[in-house]
C-alpha positions in Angstrom: 138.0 -164.8 67.1 139.6 -163.3 70.1 143.0 -164.6 69.4 143.0 -163.4 65.8 141.8 -160.0 67.0 144.6 -159.7 69.5 147.2 -160.8 66.9 145.8 -158.3 64.4 146.0 -155.5 67.0 149.6 -156.5 67.9 150.8 -156.5 64.3 149.0 -153.2 63.6 150.5 -151.4 66.7 154.0 -152.8 66.0 153.7 -151.5 62.4 152.4 -148.2 63.7 155.3 -147.8 66.1 157.7 -148.2 63.2 155.7 -146.0 60.8 155.4 -143.0 63.0 158.9 -143.0 64.5 162.2 -142.0 62.9 162.9 -144.7 60.4 159.4 -145.1 59.1 158.3 -141.5 58.9 161.4 -140.3 57.1 160.1 -140.8 53.5 156.8 -139.0 54.5 158.5 -136.1 56.3 157.4 -133.4 53.8 155.4 -130.3 54.3 154.4 -129.4 50.8 151.5 -131.7 50.0 148.7 -130.4 52.2 145.8 -132.7 53.1 142.8 -130.8 54.4 145.0 -127.9 55.3 147.6 -129.7 57.4 151.1 -130.8 56.3 151.4 -134.3 55.0 153.5 -135.6 57.9 150.8 -134.6 60.4 148.2 -136.3 58.2 150.3 -139.4 58.1 150.3 -139.6 61.9 146.6 -138.8 62.2 145.8 -141.6 59.7 147.6 -144.1 61.9 145.9 -142.8 65.0 142.5 -143.0 63.2 143.4 -146.5 62.2 144.0 -147.4 65.8 140.5 -146.3 66.6 139.3 -148.9 64.1 141.5 -151.6 65.7 140.2 -150.8 69.1 136.6 -151.0 67.9 137.5 -154.4 66.3 138.9 -155.6 69.6 135.8 -154.3 71.5 133.5 -156.2 69.1 135.6 -159.4 69.5 135.4 -159.4 73.3 131.9 -158.0 73.9 129.8 -159.9 71.4 
């Protein structure tokens, strides 16, 4: 369980690094669609950061069960 949690976290954070830096964020770099009053590009980054919270909770549960 611990090994799969670590691999899942590593894949998630590698994907996150690509998705919120230059090559990955380029298709989503628009202002016009607003999500809860913030531009879409900021909502995109916030979604990835919120997802990292879920991954950290998953890792915590894997190591402190």
